[in-house]
C-alpha positions in Angstrom: 59.4 -16.1 -35.7 57.4 -18.8 -37.4 56.7 -20.3 -34.0 55.5 -16.9 -32.7 53.2 -16.5 -35.7 51.8 -19.9 -35.1 51.1 -19.1 -31.4 49.4 -15.8 -32.4 47.2 -17.6 -34.9 46.2 -20.1 -32.2 45.3 -17.2 -29.8 43.4 -15.4 -32.4 41.3 -18.4 -33.4 40.8 -19.4 -29.8 39.4 -15.9 -29.1 37.0 -16.1 -32.1 35.8 -19.5 -30.9 35.2 -18.1 -27.4 33.0 -15.4 -28.9 30.9 -18.0 -30.7 30.5 -20.1 -27.5 29.7 -17.3 -25.1 28.0 -14.6 -27.2 24.5 -15.9 -26.3 25.3 -16.1 -22.6 27.5 -13.2 -21.5 28.8 -10.0 -23.2 31.8 -9.9 -20.8 32.9 -13.5 -21.7 32.3 -12.9 -25.4 34.4 -9.8 -25.3 37.1 -11.6 -23.3 37.3 -13.8 -26.5 36.9 -11.3 -29.3 38.8 -8.3 -28.0 42.1 -10.1 -27.4 41.7 -11.8 -30.8 41.5 -8.4 -32.4 44.5 -7.1 -30.3 46.7 -10.1 -31.2 45.7 -9.8 -34.8 47.0 -6.2 -34.8 50.2 -7.4 -33.1 50.5 -10.0 -35.9 50.1 -7.2 -38.5 52.8 -5.2 -36.9 55.3 -8.1 -36.6 54.8 -9.9 -39.9 54.8 -8.5 -43.4 52.6 -11.2 -44.8 49.9 -10.3 -42.3 49.8 -6.7 -43.6 47.9 -7.6 -46.7 44.6 -7.1 -45.0 41.7 -8.6 -46.8 38.6 -6.5 -47.1 35.5 -6.6 -49.1 33.2 -4.7 -51.5 31.8 -2.7 -48.6 35.1 -1.2 -47.4 34.6 2.3 -48.8 31.1 2.5 -47.2 32.3 1.3 -43.9 35.0 4.0 -43.9 32.5 6.6 -44.9 30.2 5.6 -42.0 33.0 5.8 -39.5 34.4 9.1 -40.7 30.9 10.6 -41.0 30.1 9.7 -37.3 33.4 11.2 -36.2 32.9 14.4 -38.2 29.3 14.7 -36.9 30.7 14.7 -33.3 32.5 18.0 -34.0 29.1 19.6 -34.8 27.4 18.2 -31.8 26.1 20.3 -28.8 28.0 18.0 -26.5 31.1 17.0 -28.5 32.7 14.9 -25.8 29.5 12.7 -25.4 29.4 12.4 -29.2 33.0 11.3 -29.5 32.5 8.8 -26.7 29.4 7.5 -28.4 31.5 6.5 -31.4 33.3 3.8 -29.4 30.9 1.1 -30.4 32.3 1.4 -33.9 35.2 -0.9 -32.9 32.8 -3.8 -33.4 33.3 -3.3 -37.2 36.7 -4.8 -36.7 35.0 -8.2 -36.0 34.1 -8.4 -39.7 37.7 -7.9 -40.8 39.0 -10.2 -38.0 36.9 -13.0 -39.6 37.9 -12.2 -43.1 41.6 -12.3 -42.3 41.9 -15.1 -39.8 39.6 -17.9 -40.9 39.3 -20.4 -43.7 36.2 -22.2 -44.9 36.6 -25.2 -42.6 37.0 -22.9 -39.6 34.0 -20.8 -40.6 31.9 -24.0 -40.7 33.0 -24.8 -37.2 32.1 -21.4 -35.9 28.6 -21.6 -37.4 28.0 -24.9 -35.7 29.2 -23.5 -32.4 27.1 -20.4 -32.7 23.9 -22.4 -33.7 24.3 -24.8 -30.8 25.0 -22.1 -28.2 22.0 -20.0 -29.4 19.8 -23.1 -29.4 20.6 -23.5 -25.7 19.8 -19.9 -25.2 16.4 -20.4 -26.9 15.6 -23.4 -24.8 16.3 -21.3 -21.7 14.0 -18.6 -23.0 11.2 -21.0 -23.5 11.7 -22.3 -19.9 11.6 -18.7 -18.7 8.3 -18.0 -20.5 6.5 -20.8 -18.7 8.1 -20.8 -15.3 9.0 -17.1 -14.9 12.3 -17.6 -13.0 15.7 -16.3 -14.2 18.1 -18.9 -12.8 21.1 -16.9 -14.0 20.1 -13.6 -12.2 18.0 -15.2 -9.5 14.9 -13.1 -10.0 11.3 -13.3 -11.1 10.7 -12.2 -14.7 8.1 -9.7 -15.9 4.6 -11.4 -15.9 2.4 -11.6 -19.0 -0.9 -13.0 -17.9 -0.2 -16.6 -16.9 3.2 -16.5 -18.5 6.4 -14.4 -18.4 8.6 -12.3 -20.7 11.7 -14.3 -21.8 15.0 -12.4 -21.7 17.5 -15.3 -21.7 20.8 -14.5 -20.1 20.5 -10.8 -21.2 19.4 -7.9 -19.2 16.7 -6.8 -21.7 14.2 -8.9 -23.6 14.8 -6.8 -26.7 18.5 -7.7 -26.8 17.5 -11.3 -26.3 15.0 -11.2 -29.1 17.4 -9.4 -31.5 20.2 -11.9 -30.9 18.1 -15.0 -31.5 16.4 -13.3 -34.5 19.7 -12.8 -36.2 21.0 -16.3 -35.6 17.7 -18.0 -36.3 17.9 -17.2 -40.0 21.2 -19.1 -40.3 19.3 -22.1 -39.0 16.4 -21.3 -41.4 18.7 -21.1 -44.4 20.2 -24.5 -43.6 16.7 -25.9 -43.1 15.7 -24.7 -46.5 18.7 -26.4 -48.1 18.6 -29.5 -45.9 14.8 -29.8 -45.7 14.8 -33.4 -44.4 17.0 -32.7 -41.4 14.6 -32.9 -38.4 17.1 -31.6 -35.9 17.4 -28.4 -37.8 13.6 -28.0 -37.8 13.6 -28.5 -34.0 16.4 -26.0 -33.5 14.7 -23.4 -35.7 11.3 -23.9 -34.0 12.9 -23.5 -30.6 14.4 -20.2 -31.7 11.1 -19.0 -33.2 9.2 -19.7 -30.0 11.8 -17.9 -27.9 11.4 -14.8 -30.2 7.7 -14.9 -29.7 8.0 -15.4 -26.0 10.2 -12.3 -25.7 7.2 -10.2 -26.5 9.5 -7.9 -28.5 7.2 -6.6 -31.2 10.1 -5.1 -33.2 11.6 -8.6 -33.4 8.2 -10.0 -34.5 8.1 -7.6 -37.4 11.7 -8.3 -38.2 11.0 -12.0 -38.2 8.2 -11.6 -40.8 10.5 -9.4 -43.0 13.2 -12.1 -42.8 10.9 -14.9 -43.6 9.5 -13.2 -46.7 12.9 -12.1 -48.0 14.6 -15.4 -47.4 12.0 -17.6 -48.9 11.5 -15.2 -51.8 15.2 -15.5 -52.5 14.8 -19.2 -52.7 11.7 -19.2 -54.9 8.4 -17.3 -55.2 6.3 -20.5 -54.7 8.3 -21.3 -51.5 7.7 -17.7 -50.3 3.9 -18.0 -50.7 3.9 -21.3 -48.9 6.0 -19.9 -46.0 3.8 -16.8 -45.7 0.8 -19.1 -45.5 2.4 -21.2 -42.7 3.3 -18.0 -40.8 -0.3 -16.8 -41.1 -1.7 -20.1 -39.8 0.9 -20.2 -37.0 0.0 -16.5 -36.1 -3.7 -17.3 -36.0 -3.0 -20.2 -33.6 -1.0 -17.9 -31.3 -3.7 -15.3 -31.6 -6.4 -17.7 -30.6 -4.7 -19.6 -27.7 -2.3 -17.1 -26.1 -4.3 -14.0 -24.9 -1.2 -11.9 -24.0 0.3 -12.5 -27.5 -3.0 -11.6 -29.0 -2.9 -8.3 -27.0 0.6 -7.6 -28.3 -0.3 -8.3 -31.8 -3.1 -5.8 -31.6 -0.7 -3.2 -30.0 1.7 -3.6 -32.9 -0.9 -2.1 -35.3 -2.6 0.2 -32.8 -2.1 3.9 -33.2 -3.0 4.5 -29.6 -0.4 2.1 -28.3 2.3 3.4 -30.6 1.5 7.1 -30.0 4.7 7.6 -28.0 6.9 5.8 -30.5 5.4 7.9 -33.3 6.0 11.2 -31.4 9.7 10.2 -30.8 10.0 9.5 -34.6 8.4 12.9 -35.3 10.9 14.7 -33.1 13.8 12.8 -34.6 12.6 13.8 -38.1 12.3 17.5 -37.0 15.8 17.4 -35.6 17.1 15.9 -38.9 15.3 18.6 -40.8 17.2 21.2 -38.8 20.5 19.3 -39.0 20.4 17.6 -42.4 24.1 17.5 -43.3 26.1 16.5 -40.2 23.4 15.4 -37.8 23.8 15.9 -34.0 26.3 13.2 -33.0 26.0 10.4 -30.5 24.6 11.1 -27.1 22.9 14.3 -28.0 19.3 13.2 -28.9 18.0 13.6 -25.3 19.6 17.0 -25.0 17.7 18.3 -28.1 14.5 16.4 -27.4 13.1 18.9 -25.0 13.4 21.7 -27.5 11.0 19.8 -29.9 8.6 18.4 -27.4 4.9 19.1 -27.4 2.8 19.1 -24.2 1.5 15.5 -24.7 4.8 14.0 -25.9 6.6 11.3 -23.9 9.3 12.4 -21.6 12.8 12.7 -23.2 14.5 9.5 -24.3 18.1 8.6 -25.2 17.6 7.4 -28.7 14.8 7.5 -31.4 13.9 3.8 -31.3 14.8 3.4 -35.0 18.2 2.4 -36.3 17.8 4.4 -39.6 16.8 7.6 -37.8 19.5 7.1 -35.2 22.3 6.7 -37.9 21.1 9.9 -39.6 21.1 11.7 -36.3 24.6 10.5 -35.3 26.4 10.4 -38.6 24.6 12.8 -40.9 23.5 12.3 -44.5 26.9 10.7 -45.4 26.7 8.1 -42.7 23.1 7.4 -43.5 23.8 6.7 -47.1 26.8 4.6 -46.1 24.7 2.6 -43.7 22.2 1.8 -46.5 24.9 1.0 -49.0 26.7 -1.4 -46.7 23.6 -3.6 -46.4 22.4 -3.2 -49.9 25.7 -4.3 -51.3 26.0 -7.2 -48.8 22.5 -8.5 -49.7 23.1 -8.1 -53.5 26.5 -9.8 -53.6 25.6 -12.6 -51.2 22.5 -13.4 -53.2 24.6 -13.5 -56.4 27.0 -15.9 -54.8 24.2 -18.0 -53.4 22.8 -18.4 -57.0 26.2 -19.3 -58.4 27.1 -22.1 -55.9 26.5 -25.6 -57.0 23.7 -27.5 -55.2 26.3 -30.0 -54.0 27.3 -27.4 -51.5 24.0 -27.1 -49.5 25.7 -26.1 -46.2 27.3 -23.0 -47.7 24.3 -22.2 -49.8 22.1 -22.4 -46.7 24.4 -20.1 -44.7 24.5 -17.5 -47.5 20.7 -17.6 -47.9 20.3 -17.5 -44.1 22.6 -14.5 -43.8 20.4 -12.5 -46.1 17.5 -13.3 -43.8 19.6 -12.4 -40.8 20.5 -8.9 -42.2 17.1 -8.1 -43.5 15.3 -9.2 -40.3 17.8 -7.1 -38.4 17.1 -4.1 -40.5 13.3 -4.5 -40.4 13.4 -4.9 -36.6 15.6 -1.8 -36.5 12.7 0.2 -37.9 11.1 0.1 -34.4 14.1 -0.2 -32.1 17.8 0.5 -31.9 19.6 -2.8 -32.4 22.7 -1.6 -34.3 24.1 0.3 -31.4 23.2 -2.5 -28.9 26.6 -4.1 -28.1 25.4 -7.7 -28.1 23.4 -7.4 -31.3 26.0 -5.1 -33.0 28.9 -7.5 -32.5 26.7 -10.4 -33.6 25.7 -8.7 -36.9 29.3 -8.0 -37.9 30.3 -11.6 -36.9 27.5 -13.1 -39.1 28.3 -10.8 -42.0 32.0 -11.7 -41.7 31.2 -15.4 -41.9 29.0 -14.9 -45.0 31.6 -12.7 -46.7 34.3 -15.2 -46.1 32.1 -17.9 -47.8 31.4 -15.4 -50.6 35.1 -14.7 -51.2 36.0 -18.4 -51.2 33.4 -19.2 -53.9 33.8 -16.1 -56.0 37.6 -16.0 -56.0 38.4 -19.7 -55.7 39.8 -21.8 -52.9 42.6 -20.3 -50.9 
């Protein structure tokens, strides 16, 4: 039986590694790694008593409330089958618990290096796409933007590409802050930042600013002011020398260009007003959209282009509160752990600091787009949070 447990552990860890390697390149290949890892972890739990002591975290109760709220909301939906089917993305939450129960600090460090390197390769490919406009992977020409092109990496959508790199980039940024003299980290981070810009995903641009401000402020107020100044100077350079980026910057703050998005948010809020307790369940927004439309509103869409509104709609007030509490508690506790770790552990301090930026940038970007329910970005979020929480548990509860 010990040999079987050893084999299961190897399979589980191999699956987690495969996810870190392939997540930036292919959702199918990343799931080929992570789903069997979860399956064999469950097998391990069923076979071995010592594996049944499942390690959780301080967000457990709120994760449970989010899941239950979304399921309960489905029974109050117009299309109950669609609502229940829409809950299937919640399996991604298991990734967090997979990490917490099947890794140690050394393995976490290995996973972070792999994820950073694979995402760095993705960012280089995105920069290439921006200037040359050819998707080698899909053998097609990319969407033009003046003389350049919209980068989408190996993903089918530029928003997914931007959200993925945005989340990982702050792990690199956190390490850069703690290892300021490491030039290769600066080059890696700069590559990721450029690829986010070249995605032309305005939601990710806003998320990037939110992540920079929060991460540097967590380090020190002086550092935050310095970083904001650098971002402003960098933004002015882009505004001056890249006409299409200039246009998109203007669109970000233009009422005219955001009229459709604002009308979608208005409709979402009106639906919430009429369904304040249980929401309307997954897959029902488009069905109710027509009822609330005005003559000049955009044609019906499948989601409200806002993670917070979408969670309220699909999980009701209970799920909405749980969603906020999950990330509030994560940020608060990770920050406390970051402050408590000795400066002789710059790698782990950097990852904890960076994970705060990852989550906040994800949440800020989610104010203008649905990233949480996007499979590639949703899996990545729970993966990054799992790595950070494993570090937090090690330093707050002692070595295992």
